[in-house]
SEDREN-390924 format. One record per atom (N, C-alpha, C): residue in one letter; x, y, z; residue number from 1. Coordinates in steps of 0.001 Angstrom, whole numbers, plus 524288, in hexadecimal, padded with zeros to 5 digits. Layout:
BEGIN
rec rest=A | c1=X | c2=Y | c3=Z | nr=NUM
...
END
This chain:
BEGIN
rec rest=M | c1=8034C | c2=7FB70 | c3=80000 | nr=1
rec rest=M | c1=80000 | c2=80000 | c3=80000 | nr=1
rec rest=M | c1=8037D | c2=804D4 | c3=80000 | nr=1
rec rest=S | c1=80265 | c2=80856 | c3=7FC87 | nr=2
rec rest=S | c1=805B9 | c2=80CFB | c3=7FC08 | nr=2
rec rest=S | c1=80407 | c2=81121 | c3=7FFED | nr=2
rec rest=P | c1=8078E | c2=814B1 | c3=8017D | nr=3
rec rest=P | c1=80635 | c2=818CF | c3=80533 | nr=3
rec rest=P | c1=80201 | c2=81C78 | c3=80305 | nr=3
rec rest=L | c1=801F9 | c2=81D35 | c3=7FDD8 | nr=4
rec rest=L | c1=7FE1B | c2=820A0 | c3=7FB69 | nr=4
rec rest=L | c1=7F8A4 | c2=81E56 | c3=7FC0A | nr=4
rec rest=L | c1=7F849 | c2=8194A | c3=7FB60 | nr=5
rec rest=L | c1=7F341 | c2=816AB | c3=7FBE4 | nr=5
rec rest=L | c1=7F139 | c2=816FF | c3=8017F | nr=5
rec rest=A | c1=7F492 | c2=81677 | c3=80549 | nr=6
rec rest=A | c1=7F306 | c2=816A0 | c3=80ACA | nr=6
rec rest=A | c1=7F109 | c2=81C0A | c3=80C41 | nr=6
rec rest=T | c1=7F355 | c2=82025 | c3=80A39 | nr=7
rec rest=T | c1=7F19A | c2=82575 | c3=80B78 | nr=7
rec rest=T | c1=7EC59 | c2=826A0 | c3=80907 | nr=7
rec rest=D | c1=7EB5E | c2=8249E | c3=80476 | nr=8
rec rest=D | c1=7E659 | c2=82594 | c3=801E9 | nr=8
rec rest=D | c1=7E1E3 | c2=8232C | c3=80515 | nr=8
rec rest=Q | c1=7E2D3 | c2=81EC7 | c3=80782 | nr=9
rec rest=Q | c1=7DEBB | c2=81C38 | c3=80A86 | nr=9
rec rest=Q | c1=7DDAA | c2=81F17 | c3=80FA3 | nr=9
rec rest=T | c1=7E170 | c2=82190 | c3=811FC | nr=10
rec rest=T | c1=7E0A0 | c2=82433 | c3=816F3 | nr=10
rec rest=T | c1=7DE22 | c2=82987 | c3=8163E | nr=10
rec rest=R | c1=7DEDC | c2=82C0C | c3=811CB | nr=11
rec rest=R | c1=7DC9B | c2=83135 | c3=810DD | nr=11
rec rest=R | c1=7D6B5 | c2=830EA | c3=8104A | nr=11
rec rest=G | c1=7D4C4 | c2=82D2F | c3=80D8B | nr=12
rec rest=G | c1=7CF2C | c2=82CA2 | c3=80CB2 | nr=12
rec rest=G | c1=7CD4C | c2=82FE5 | c3=8081B | nr=12
rec rest=D | c1=7C92D | c2=82E3A | c3=805E7 | nr=13
rec rest=D | c1=7C6CC | c2=830E6 | c3=80177 | nr=13
rec rest=D | c1=7C38A | c2=83579 | c3=8037E | nr=13
rec rest=P | c1=7C445 | c2=83A35 | c3=8016B | nr=14
rec rest=P | c1=7C125 | c2=83EA6 | c3=80347 | nr=14
rec rest=P | c1=7BB45 | c2=83DD9 | c3=80296 | nr=14
rec rest=M | c1=7B9AA | c2=83B48 | c3=7FE92 | nr=15
rec rest=M | c1=7B411 | c2=83A42 | c3=7FDC5 | nr=15
rec rest=M | c1=7B1ED | c2=83697 | c3=801F0 | nr=15
rec rest=Q | c1=7B525 | c2=832FD | c3=8039D | nr=16
rec rest=Q | c1=7B376 | c2=82F69 | c3=807B8 | nr=16
rec rest=Q | c1=7B2CE | c2=83258 | c3=80CE2 | nr=16
rec rest=V | c1=7B62B | c2=83610 | c3=80DED | nr=17
rec rest=V | c1=7B5BE | c2=8393C | c3=812AB | nr=17
rec rest=V | c1=7B0B6 | c2=83C6D | c3=8127A | nr=17
rec rest=V | c1=7AF92 | c2=83EBC | c3=80DFD | nr=18
rec rest=V | c1=7AAC7 | c2=841D1 | c3=80D5D | nr=18
rec rest=V | c1=7A5FF | c2=83E53 | c3=80E06 | nr=18
rec rest=L | c1=7A625 | c2=839C3 | c3=80BBA | nr=19
rec rest=L | c1=7A1C4 | c2=83614 | c3=80C1F | nr=19
rec rest=L | c1=7A0CA | c2=83485 | c3=811CD | nr=19
rec rest=W | c1=7A4D9 | c2=83311 | c3=814A5 | nr=20
rec rest=W | c1=7A433 | c2=83176 | c3=81A19 | nr=20
rec rest=W | c1=7A271 | c2=83608 | c3=81D85 | nr=20
rec rest=S | c1=7A45D | c2=83AB0 | c3=81C51 | nr=21
rec rest=S | c1=7A2A5 | c2=83F53 | c3=81F39 | nr=21
rec rest=S | c1=79CDE | c2=84056 | c3=81E57 | nr=21
rec rest=A | c1=79B1C | c2=83FD4 | c3=81983 | nr=22
rec rest=A | c1=79593 | c2=84097 | c3=81843 | nr=22
rec rest=A | c1=7923F | c2=83C74 | c3=81AF9 | nr=22
rec rest=L | c1=7940A | c2=837A3 | c3=81B0A | nr=23
rec rest=L | c1=79122 | c2=83377 | c3=81DB3 | nr=23
rec rest=L | c1=790D5 | c2=8347C | c3=82392 | nr=23
rec rest=L | c1=79511 | c2=8365F | c3=825D5 | nr=24
rec rest=L | c1=79514 | c2=83799 | c3=82B60 | nr=24
rec rest=L | c1=79140 | c2=83C06 | c3=82C97 | nr=24
rec rest=L | c1=7913D | c2=84016 | c3=82962 | nr=25
rec rest=L | c1=78D91 | c2=84468 | c3=82A29 | nr=25
rec rest=L | c1=787E8 | c2=84294 | c3=8298C | nr=25
rec rest=A | c1=786E5 | c2=83F3F | c3=825C0 | nr=26
rec rest=A | c1=7819A | c2=83D2F | c3=824FF | nr=26
rec rest=A | c1=77FED | c2=839E9 | c3=829B4 | nr=26
rec rest=A | c1=7837E | c2=836C4 | c3=82BCD | nr=27
rec rest=A | c1=78243 | c2=83393 | c3=83066 | nr=27
rec rest=A | c1=78124 | c2=83710 | c3=83521 | nr=27
rec rest=L | c1=7842A | c2=83B3C | c3=835C4 | nr=28
rec rest=L | c1=78339 | c2=83ED9 | c3=83A1C | nr=28
rec rest=L | c1=77E01 | c2=841A6 | c3=83983 | nr=28
rec rest=A | c1=77CA8 | c2=84330 | c3=834BD | nr=29
rec rest=A | c1=777A1 | c2=845BE | c3=833C8 | nr=29
rec rest=A | c1=77326 | c2=841FE | c3=834FE | nr=29
rec rest=L | c1=7739C | c2=83D28 | c3=83363 | nr=30
rec rest=L | c1=76F9A | c2=8393C | c3=8347A | nr=30
rec rest=L | c1=76F18 | c2=8384C | c3=83A56 | nr=30
rec rest=L | c1=77373 | c2=83800 | c3=83D0C | nr=31
rec rest=L | c1=7735F | c2=83752 | c3=842B3 | nr=31
rec rest=L | c1=770AE | c2=83BF0 | c3=84559 | nr=31
rec rest=Y | c1=771BA | c2=840A5 | c3=8438C | nr=32
rec rest=Y | c1=76F3B | c2=84553 | c3=845B2 | nr=32
rec rest=Y | c1=76951 | c2=84508 | c3=84507 | nr=32
rec rest=V | c1=76780 | c2=84384 | c3=8406B | nr=33
rec rest=V | c1=761DF | c2=8431C | c3=83F68 | nr=33
rec rest=V | c1=75F66 | c2=83F0F | c3=84300 | nr=33
rec rest=V | c1=761F1 | c2=83AA8 | c3=843B1 | nr=34
rec rest=V | c1=75FDA | c2=83687 | c3=8470E | nr=34
rec rest=V | c1=75F99 | c2=83861 | c3=84CBB | nr=34
rec rest=V | c1=763B6 | c2=83AE4 | c3=84E99 | nr=35
rec rest=V | c1=763CD | c2=83CCB | c3=85401 | nr=35
rec rest=V | c1=75F82 | c2=840D4 | c3=854D8 | nr=35
rec rest=M | c1=75ED1 | c2=8446A | c3=85137 | nr=36
rec rest=M | c1=75AC2 | c2=84868 | c3=851C4 | nr=36
rec rest=M | c1=7554F | c2=845F5 | c3=851BD | nr=36
rec rest=A | c1=75471 | c2=84207 | c3=84E78 | nr=37
rec rest=A | c1=74F5D | c2=83F69 | c3=84E55 | nr=37
rec rest=A | c1=74E44 | c2=83CA6 | c3=85387 | nr=37
rec rest=V | c1=7522B | c2=83A1C | c3=855B0 | nr=38
rec rest=V | c1=7517A | c2=83763 | c3=85AAC | nr=38
rec rest=V | c1=75074 | c2=83B50 | c3=85F04 | nr=38
rec rest=R | c1=7535D | c2=83FA7 | c3=85F1A | nr=39
rec rest=R | c1=75285 | c2=843A5 | c3=8631D | nr=39
rec rest=R | c1=74D10 | c2=845F1 | c3=862BC | nr=39
rec rest=R | c1=74B48 | c2=846EC | c3=85DF0 | nr=40
rec rest=R | c1=7460F | c2=8491A | c3=85D34 | nr=40
rec rest=R | c1=741F1 | c2=84547 | c3=85F28 | nr=40
rec rest=R | c1=742B2 | c2=8405F | c3=85DF3 | nr=41
rec rest=R | c1=73EE4 | c2=83C68 | c3=85FA1 | nr=41
rec rest=R | c1=73ECF | c2=83BC6 | c3=8658F | nr=41
rec rest=L | c1=74366 | c2=83BB0 | c3=867EF | nr=42
rec rest=L | c1=743A4 | c2=83B2D | c3=86D99 | nr=42
rec rest=L | c1=7419D | c2=8400C | c3=8704D | nr=42
rec rest=G | c1=7426A | c2=84489 | c3=86DFA | nr=43
rec rest=G | c1=74075 | c2=84965 | c3=8703A | nr=43
rec rest=G | c1=73A92 | c2=8498B | c3=87061 | nr=43
rec rest=R | c1=73816 | c2=84789 | c3=86C6D | nr=44
rec rest=R | c1=7325C | c2=84764 | c3=86C39 | nr=44
rec rest=R | c1=73026 | c2=843CB | c3=8705C | nr=44
rec rest=R | c1=73305 | c2=83FE6 | c3=871BF | nr=45
rec rest=R | c1=73122 | c2=83BFE | c3=8756C | nr=45
rec rest=R | c1=73032 | c2=83E45 | c3=87AD7 | nr=45
rec rest=D | c1=7334E | c2=84233 | c3=87C48 | nr=46
rec rest=D | c1=732D6 | c2=84475 | c3=8817E | nr=46
rec rest=D | c1=72EB2 | c2=848B8 | c3=881D9 | nr=46
rec rest=E | c1=72CC1 | c2=84A7C | c3=87D70 | nr=47
rec rest=E | c1=728DD | c2=84EA2 | c3=87D87 | nr=47
rec rest=E | c1=7239F | c2=84C86 | c3=87F5D | nr=47
rec rest=M | c1=720B8 | c2=84FE5 | c3=881D9 | nr=48
rec rest=M | c1=71B75 | c2=84E72 | c3=88375 | nr=48
rec rest=M | c1=71800 | c2=84E3D | c3=87EA8 | nr=48
rec rest=P | c1=714C0 | c2=84A61 | c3=87E36 | nr=49
rec rest=P | c1=71138 | c2=84A3B | c3=879C8 | nr=49
rec rest=P | c1=70D61 | c2=84EBD | c3=87A11 | nr=49
rec rest=T | c1=70C28 | c2=850CA | c3=87594 | nr=50
rec rest=T | c1=7087F | c2=85527 | c3=87587 | nr=50
rec rest=T | c1=702F0 | c2=85312 | c3=87591 | nr=50
rec rest=V | c1=6FFA0 | c2=855D8 | c3=87824 | nr=51
rec rest=V | c1=6FA1E | c2=85473 | c3=87849 | nr=51
rec rest=V | c1=6F719 | c2=858B5 | c3=87589 | nr=51
rec rest=G | c1=6F230 | c2=857C6 | c3=8746F | nr=52
rec rest=G | c1=6EF10 | c2=85B7C | c3=8717F | nr=52
rec rest=G | c1=6EEC0 | c2=860DA | c3=873FD | nr=52
rec rest=F | c1=6EE02 | c2=8610D | c3=87908 | nr=53
rec rest=F | c1=6ED74 | c2=865FC | c3=87BCC | nr=53
rec rest=F | c1=6F13B | c2=86622 | c3=88058 | nr=53
rec rest=T | c1=6F2EC | c2=86AC9 | c3=88188 | nr=54
rec rest=T | c1=6F5EC | c2=86B80 | c3=88658 | nr=54
rec rest=T | c1=6F21B | c2=86D2F | c3=88A8F | nr=54
rec rest=L | c1=6F3D9 | c2=86D0C | c3=88F49 | nr=55
rec rest=L | c1=6F08E | c2=86EB7 | c3=8939A | nr=55
rec rest=L | c1=6EF27 | c2=87481 | c3=89307 | nr=55
rec rest=A | c1=6F2D8 | c2=8778C | c3=89108 | nr=56
rec rest=A | c1=6F1CD | c2=87D21 | c3=89027 | nr=56
rec rest=A | c1=6ED80 | c2=87DE1 | c3=88C0D | nr=56
rec rest=D | c1=6ED88 | c2=87A94 | c3=887F8 | nr=57
rec rest=D | c1=6E96A | c2=87AE6 | c3=883FE | nr=57
rec rest=D | c1=6E410 | c2=879C2 | c3=88666 | nr=57
rec rest=L | c1=6E3E9 | c2=875C7 | c3=889B3 | nr=58
rec rest=L | c1=6DEF3 | c2=8746A | c3=88C37 | nr=58
rec rest=L | c1=6DD0C | c2=878CF | c3=88FC5 | nr=58
rec rest=R | c1=6E0A9 | c2=87B18 | c3=892AF | nr=59
rec rest=R | c1=6DF28 | c2=87F77 | c3=89616 | nr=59
rec rest=R | c1=6DCF5 | c2=88402 | c3=892EB | nr=59
rec rest=Q | c1=6DF6D | c2=88515 | c3=88E8E | nr=60
rec rest=Q | c1=6DDAC | c2=88966 | c3=88B43 | nr=60
rec rest=Q | c1=6D83C | c2=88846 | c3=88905 | nr=60
rec rest=L | c1=6D75C | c2=88389 | c3=88729 | nr=61
rec rest=L | c1=6D22C | c2=8821D | c3=8852E | nr=61
rec rest=L | c1=6CE10 | c2=8828A | c3=88978 | nr=61
rec rest=H | c1=6CF68 | c2=880E4 | c3=88E2D | nr=62
rec rest=H | c1=6CBC8 | c2=8812E | c3=8928C | nr=62
rec rest=H | c1=6CAAA | c2=886E3 | c3=893F4 | nr=62
rec rest=K | c1=6CEB7 | c2=88A00 | c3=89411 | nr=63
rec rest=K | c1=6CE2D | c2=88F82 | c3=89579 | nr=63
rec rest=K | c1=6CAC3 | c2=8926A | c3=89186 | nr=63
rec rest=K | c1=6CB3D | c2=890FC | c3=88C7A | nr=64
rec rest=K | c1=6C81D | c2=8938C | c3=88863 | nr=64
rec rest=K | c1=6C287 | c2=8917B | c3=8882C | nr=64
rec rest=G | c1=6C183 | c2=88D5B | c3=88B17 | nr=65
rec rest=G | c1=6BC3B | c2=88B45 | c3=88B3F | nr=65
rec rest=G | c1=6BB23 | c2=88702 | c3=88745 | nr=65
rec rest=H | c1=6BF31 | c2=8852A | c3=8849C | nr=66
rec rest=H | c1=6BE7A | c2=880FE | c3=880BD | nr=66
rec rest=H | c1=6BE04 | c2=87BA1 | c3=8834C | nr=66
rec rest=L | c1=6BFB3 | c2=87B37 | c3=88836 | nr=67
rec rest=L | c1=6BF41 | c2=87657 | c3=88B21 | nr=67
rec rest=L | c1=6BC6B | c2=87765 | c3=89040 | nr=67
rec rest=S | c1=6B8E3 | c2=873DD | c3=8918D | nr=68
rec rest=S | c1=6B647 | c2=87454 | c3=896A1 | nr=68
rec rest=S | c1=6BA0E | c2=87282 | c3=89ADE | nr=68
rec rest=N | c1=6B89E | c2=8736B | c3=89FB9 | nr=69
rec rest=N | c1=6BBED | c2=871A5 | c3=8A410 | nr=69
rec rest=N | c1=6BCBD | c2=86BC5 | c3=8A3E1 | nr=69
rec rest=E | c1=6B88E | c2=868F3 | c3=8A2BD | nr=70
rec rest=E | c1=6B8D5 | c2=8633D | c3=8A283 | nr=70
rec rest=E | c1=6BC5E | c2=86178 | c3=89E06 | nr=70
rec rest=E | c1=6BBC9 | c2=863DA | c3=89975 | nr=71
rec rest=E | c1=6BF06 | c2=8626E | c3=894F3 | nr=71
rec rest=E | c1=6C4C9 | c2=863AF | c3=89605 | nr=71
rec rest=Y | c1=6C5A8 | c2=8682C | c3=89875 | nr=72
rec rest=Y | c1=6CB04 | c2=869C0 | c3=899B9 | nr=72
rec rest=Y | c1=6CD96 | c2=865E0 | c3=89D6D | nr=72
rec rest=E | c1=6CADB | c2=86478 | c3=8A190 | nr=73
rec rest=E | c1=6CD09 | c2=860CB | c3=8A564 | nr=73
rec rest=E | c1=6CE0A | c2=85B75 | c3=8A2F5 | nr=73
rec rest=K | c1=6CA7E | c2=859B8 | c3=89F9E | nr=74
rec rest=K | c1=6CB1A | c2=854A8 | c3=89D11 | nr=74
rec rest=K | c1=6CFCA | c2=854BE | c3=89954 | nr=74
rec rest=A | c1=6D047 | c2=858E7 | c3=89632 | nr=75
rec rest=A | c1=6D4A5 | c2=85959 | c3=89282 | nr=75
rec rest=A | c1=6D9D4 | c2=859F3 | c3=8956D | nr=75
rec rest=K | c1=6D9BC | c2=85CF2 | c3=899A8 | nr=76
rec rest=K | c1=6DE7F | c2=85DB1 | c3=89CC4 | nr=76
rec rest=K | c1=6E045 | c2=85880 | c3=89F19 | nr=76
rec rest=G | c1=6DC95 | c2=8556C | c3=8A11B | nr=77
rec rest=G | c1=6DDF5 | c2=8504F | c3=8A346 | nr=77
rec rest=G | c1=6E043 | c2=84CB3 | c3=89F2B | nr=77
rec rest=A | c1=6DDF7 | c2=84CBD | c3=89A82 | nr=78
rec rest=A | c1=6DFF0 | c2=84966 | c3=89649 | nr=78
rec rest=A | c1=6E566 | c2=84B22 | c3=89498 | nr=78
rec rest=L | c1=6E62A | c2=8503D | c3=89441 | nr=79
rec rest=L | c1=6EB40 | c2=85247 | c3=892B4 | nr=79
rec rest=L | c1=6EF6E | c2=850F3 | c3=896BE | nr=79
rec rest=L | c1=6EE37 | c2=851B1 | c3=89BAE | nr=80
rec rest=L | c1=6F1FC | c2=85078 | c3=89FCB | nr=80
rec rest=L | c1=6F32B | c2=84A9C | c3=8A008 | nr=80
rec rest=A | c1=6EF39 | c2=84767 | c3=89F27 | nr=81
rec rest=A | c1=6F015 | c2=841B8 | c3=89F20 | nr=81
rec rest=A | c1=6F3A6 | c2=8402C | c3=89A97 | nr=81
rec rest=A | c1=6F2D7 | c2=8429E | c3=89612 | nr=82
rec rest=A | c1=6F62A | c2=84179 | c3=8918D | nr=82
rec rest=A | c1=6FBCA | c2=84330 | c3=8929A | nr=82
rec rest=M | c1=6FC6C | c2=847A8 | c3=89518 | nr=83
rec rest=M | c1=701A8 | c2=8498E | c3=8964D | nr=83
rec rest=M | c1=7045A | c2=84604 | c3=89A47 | nr=83
rec rest=R | c1=70177 | c2=84441 | c3=89E31 | nr=84
rec rest=R | c1=703C0 | c2=840B4 | c3=8A217 | nr=84
rec rest=R | c1=70564 | c2=83B91 | c3=89F89 | nr=84
rec rest=G | c1=70214 | c2=83989 | c3=89C15 | nr=85
rec rest=G | c1=70361 | c2=834B7 | c3=89952 | nr=85
rec rest=G | c1=7083F | c2=83552 | c3=895F8 | nr=85
rec rest=A | c1=708AE | c2=839C0 | c3=89355 | nr=86
rec rest=A | c1=70D4A | c2=83AB9 | c3=89015 | nr=86
rec rest=A | c1=71232 | c2=83B22 | c3=8936A | nr=86
rec rest=M | c1=711BF | c2=83DB5 | c3=897E0 | nr=87
rec rest=M | c1=71640 | c2=83E32 | c3=89B66 | nr=87
rec rest=M | c1=717CF | c2=838E3 | c3=89D94 | nr=87
rec rest=K | c1=713F4 | c2=835AD | c3=89ED3 | nr=88
rec rest=K | c1=71511 | c2=8307B | c3=8A0E4 | nr=88
rec rest=K | c1=717D6 | c2=82D1D | c3=89CCC | nr=88
rec rest=R | c1=715F5 | c2=82D54 | c3=897EA | nr=89
rec rest=R | c1=7187B | c2=82A5B | c3=893B3 | nr=89
rec rest=R | c1=71E14 | c2=82C40 | c3=892D0 | nr=89
rec rest=Q | c1=71ED8 | c2=8315B | c3=89328 | nr=90
rec rest=Q | c1=7240C | c2=83388 | c3=89274 | nr=90
rec rest=Q | c1=727BA | c2=831B3 | c3=896CE | nr=90
rec rest=E | c1=725DC | c2=831A4 | c3=89B9E | nr=91
rec rest=E | c1=72910 | c2=82FCD | c3=8A001 | nr=91
rec rest=E | c1=72A5D | c2=82A05 | c3=89F60 | nr=91
rec rest=E | c1=7268D | c2=826E9 | c3=89D97 | nr=92
rec rest=E | c1=72782 | c2=82153 | c3=89CC1 | nr=92
rec rest=E | c1=72B98 | c2=8207C | c3=8988A | nr=92
rec rest=R | c1=72B4A | c2=8239B | c3=8944E | nr=93
rec rest=R | c1=72F2C | c2=8232C | c3=8901F | nr=93
rec rest=R | c1=7349C | c2=8247D | c3=89221 | nr=93
rec rest=K | c1=734F5 | c2=82895 | c3=89551 | nr=94
rec rest=K | c1=73A08 | c2=82A11 | c3=8977A | nr=94
rec rest=K | c1=73C29 | c2=825CA | c3=89AFD | nr=94
rec rest=R | c1=738AD | c2=8237F | c3=89E2E | nr=95
rec rest=R | c1=73A47 | c2=81F3A | c3=8A1A5 | nr=95
rec rest=R | c1=73C2B | c2=81A8B | c3=89E73 | nr=95
rec rest=N | c1=73943 | c2=8193C | c3=89A55 | nr=96
rec rest=N | c1=73AC3 | c2=814D2 | c3=89702 | nr=96
rec rest=N | c1=73FE8 | c2=815EB | c3=89434 | nr=96
rec rest=D | c1=740A3 | c2=81AC5 | c3=89270 | nr=97
rec rest=D | c1=7458B | c2=81C2C | c3=88FD9 | nr=97
rec rest=D | c1=74A16 | c2=81BC2 | c3=893A8 | nr=97
rec rest=A | c1=74933 | c2=81D7C | c3=89881 | nr=98
rec rest=A | c1=74D60 | c2=81D3A | c3=89C71 | nr=98
rec rest=A | c1=74EAF | c2=8178C | c3=89DB9 | nr=98
rec rest=Q | c1=74AC2 | c2=81436 | c3=89E0E | nr=99
rec rest=Q | c1=74BB6 | c2=80EB2 | c3=89F25 | nr=99
rec rest=Q | c1=74E7A | c2=80C20 | c3=89A98 | nr=99
rec rest=G | c1=74CF6 | c2=80D9A | c3=895D3 | nr=100
rec rest=G | c1=74F7E | c2=80B6D | c3=8912B | nr=100
rec rest=G | c1=7551E | c2=80D18 | c3=890B4 | nr=100
rec rest=A | c1=7563C | c2=811EF | c3=89240 | nr=101
rec rest=A | c1=75B96 | c2=813EC | c3=891FC | nr=101
rec rest=A | c1=75EF3 | c2=8116A | c3=8963A | nr=101
rec rest=G | c1=75C92 | c2=81019 | c3=89A9B | nr=102
rec rest=G | c1=75F7F | c2=80DBA | c3=89EEB | nr=102
rec rest=G | c1=760D1 | c2=80808 | c3=89DF3 | nr=102
rec rest=S | c1=75E0D | c2=80574 | c3=89A7D | nr=103
rec rest=S | c1=75EF2 | c2=7FFDD | c3=8998C | nr=103
rec rest=S | c1=763C3 | c2=7FEEE | c3=8966A | nr=103
END
């Protein structure tokens, strides 16, 4: 093997360097997209589910006379029960995630 041949192999082809650099950048871009998608999905998981009305909306409807006292109390009870259920499910998910991470 001649010394000239050995040096040519260690230098590398410039096109090959460009190709590998482009592949590395593409892999990093793909990894970034995947990480952002996972973060977005996990972020949504911790949010409270939205319900049709907030308690403030119900109070406003009641104050304007669109809801009777009985309707207001019934809707408020249903809304609070839904919120408690959502909070309970969220706590259970957190507990299950913590147990899964500990295993």
